[in-house]
C-alpha positions in Angstrom: 1.0 -36.0 -108.6 3.8 -36.4 -106.2 2.1 -34.1 -103.6 -1.1 -36.2 -103.9 0.8 -39.4 -103.3 2.6 -38.0 -100.2 -0.6 -36.5 -98.7 -1.7 -39.8 -97.0 1.7 -40.3 -95.5 1.7 -36.7 -94.1 -1.7 -37.3 -92.7 -0.6 -40.5 -91.0 2.5 -38.7 -89.5 0.3 -35.8 -88.3 -2.3 -38.2 -86.7 0.6 -40.1 -85.0 2.0 -36.9 -83.6 -1.4 -35.9 -82.3 -1.9 -39.2 -80.6 1.6 -39.1 -79.1 1.1 -35.6 -77.7 -2.4 -36.5 -76.5 -0.9 -39.5 -74.6 1.7 -37.3 -73.0 -0.8 -34.8 -71.9 -3.1 -37.5 -70.5 -0.3 -38.8 -68.3 0.9 -35.4 -67.2 0.3 -35.4 -63.4 -2.4 -33.0 -62.4 -2.1 -31.7 -58.8 -3.3 -28.7 -56.9 0.0 -26.9 -56.4 -1.5 -24.2 -54.2 -3.1 -26.7 -51.8 0.1 -28.8 -51.6 2.2 -25.7 -50.9 -0.2 -24.6 -48.2 -0.2 -28.0 -46.6 3.6 -28.5 -46.8 4.2 -25.0 -45.3 2.2 -26.1 -42.3 4.1 -29.4 -42.2 7.3 -27.5 -42.2 6.3 -25.9 -38.9 5.1 -29.2 -37.4 8.2 -31.0 -38.4 10.2 -28.8 -36.1 7.6 -28.3 -33.4 9.3 -30.2 -30.6 12.7 -31.0 -32.1 14.5 -27.9 -30.7 13.4 -28.6 -27.1 14.2 -32.3 -27.5 17.7 -31.4 -28.7 18.1 -29.1 -25.7 16.9 -31.7 -23.3 19.2 -34.3 -24.9 22.3 -32.1 -24.6 21.4 -31.3 -21.0 21.5 -35.1 -20.4 17.9 -35.2 -19.4 16.9 -37.6 -22.1 15.5 -40.0 -19.4 13.1 -37.4 -18.1 9.3 -37.6 -18.3 9.3 -34.4 -20.3 11.7 -35.8 -22.9 9.7 -39.0 -23.5 6.4 -37.1 -23.7 7.7 -34.7 -26.3 9.4 -37.5 -28.2 6.1 -39.4 -28.5 4.3 -36.3 -29.6 6.9 -35.6 -32.3 6.7 -39.2 -33.5 3.0 -39.0 -34.0 3.4 -35.7 -36.0 6.1 -37.3 -38.1 3.9 -40.2 -39.0 1.1 -37.9 -40.1 3.5 -35.8 -42.1 5.0 -38.8 -43.8 1.6 -40.2 -44.8 0.8 -36.9 -46.5 4.1 -36.6 -48.3 3.9 -40.1 -49.6 0.4 -39.4 -50.9 1.7 -36.3 -52.7 4.6 -38.2 -54.2 2.2 -40.9 -55.4 -0.2 -38.3 -56.9 2.5 -36.2 -58.5 4.6 -39.1 -59.7 7.9 -37.6 -58.6 9.5 -35.4 -55.9 7.4 -32.3 -55.2 10.2 -29.8 -55.5 11.2 -26.3 -56.6 9.3 -26.1 -60.0 6.0 -27.0 -58.3 6.3 -25.4 -54.9 9.2 -22.9 -55.0 12.6 -23.2 -53.4 11.5 -23.1 -49.7 8.5 -25.3 -49.7 10.3 -27.6 -52.2 12.6 -28.7 -49.4 9.8 -29.8 -47.0 9.3 -33.3 -48.3 13.1 -33.9 -48.0 13.0 -33.1 -44.3 10.0 -35.3 -43.7 11.6 -38.2 -45.5 14.9 -37.7 -43.7 13.2 -37.9 -40.3 11.4 -41.1 -41.2 12.4 -44.7 -40.3 15.5 -46.1 -42.0 13.3 -48.3 -44.3 11.5 -45.2 -45.6 14.8 -43.4 -46.2 16.0 -46.4 -48.2 12.8 -46.6 -50.2 13.0 -43.0 -51.3 16.7 -42.4 -51.8 16.5 -42.9 -55.6 13.7 -40.3 -55.7 15.8 -37.8 -53.7 18.9 -38.3 -56.0 16.8 -37.9 -59.1 15.3 -34.7 -57.7 18.8 -33.3 -57.3 19.6 -34.3 -60.9 16.4 -32.5 -62.0 17.3 -29.4 -60.0 14.2 -29.9 -57.9 16.3 -30.2 -54.7 19.7 -28.8 -53.9 22.7 -31.2 -54.3 23.7 -30.4 -50.7 20.5 -31.8 -49.2 20.6 -34.8 -51.5 24.2 -35.4 -50.3 23.0 -35.4 -46.7 20.3 -37.8 -47.5 22.6 -40.1 -49.4 25.1 -40.2 -46.6 22.4 -41.1 -44.1 21.2 -43.8 -46.4 24.7 -45.3 -46.8 25.1 -45.4 -43.0 21.7 -47.0 -42.6 22.8 -49.9 -44.8 26.2 -50.3 -43.1 28.4 -48.5 -45.7 30.8 -45.6 -45.4 29.4 -42.2 -46.1 30.5 -40.3 -49.3 30.3 -36.6 -48.5 31.0 -36.6 -44.7 27.7 -34.9 -43.8 26.7 -37.2 -41.0 27.8 -36.8 -37.4 26.6 -39.3 -34.8 26.3 -38.7 -31.0 27.0 -41.5 -28.6 26.3 -41.8 -24.9 29.2 -43.0 -22.9 28.8 -43.9 -19.2 31.7 -43.6 -16.8 32.2 -46.9 -15.1 33.2 -45.3 -11.8 30.9 -42.3 -11.4 28.0 -43.4 -13.6 28.0 -40.0 -15.3 26.8 -40.0 -18.9 28.8 -38.0 -21.5 27.8 -37.3 -25.0 30.5 -37.8 -27.6 30.4 -36.6 -31.3 31.9 -38.9 -33.9 32.5 -38.7 -37.6 31.5 -42.0 -39.2 34.0 -43.3 -41.8 34.2 -41.6 -45.2 34.9 -43.8 -48.2 37.4 -41.5 -49.8 38.9 -38.6 -48.0 41.5 -37.7 -50.6 39.2 -35.4 -52.6 36.5 -34.9 -50.0 36.6 -31.1 -50.1 36.4 -30.9 -53.9 33.4 -33.3 -53.7 31.8 -31.3 -51.0 32.3 -28.0 -52.8 30.9 -29.4 -56.0 27.7 -30.3 -54.1 27.4 -26.9 -52.3 28.9 -28.0 -49.0 31.5 -26.2 -46.9 35.0 -27.8 -46.4 35.0 -30.7 -44.1 37.3 -29.1 -41.5 35.0 -26.1 -41.2 31.9 -28.3 -40.9 33.5 -30.5 -38.2 34.5 -27.4 -36.1 30.8 -26.7 -35.5 30.7 -30.0 -33.6 34.0 -29.5 -31.8 35.7 -32.0 -34.0 38.7 -32.1 -36.3 39.6 -34.2 -39.3 42.6 -35.3 -37.2 40.7 -35.8 -34.0 37.2 -36.9 -34.6 36.1 -37.5 -31.0 35.5 -34.9 -28.3 33.3 -34.9 -25.2 
């Protein structure tokens, strides 16, 4: 008798579970991972198509040349197309398209596209990037770089010390332009190396050396 009385309750619980599971499956994002991976692998190449030459021209102080401006305009058009695609994928997938969907290499592509976008775009997607790192869809080191850039964009001190800025300084006598690397302020330097290590970054002093800088002398021509 007891089993007969409990049967309707068990049936209700079973039906409820079926409905719950059905709802979850219905809302699970369905995307063509192979197509997205193929497209993003192409975008990975396009994202860097002219950047190396632009950097070389900039360092050679020929950033006012016709060649520099032509390449810059081409790269901007590519970046805009790449961004439109990445935003479409994020909208379709409902989250960051990372390692579990695309593998470790292709899973980084959306990060680079968003990082090269306008400040407003970086601000828009910084919660998405941080969540991706928490979900192990993106490395903590890349997320740290994105977060520092976001902080600088909104006028705050960086947290991980990943951002180095380059300024143009014109000599008032000769008119010669020099490029100076600077380390923007870090909010807390007391435990910066422990924080960097925890997020997969090398010690700050070693990082600065690659720019000809030091923690104690953060400017050098």
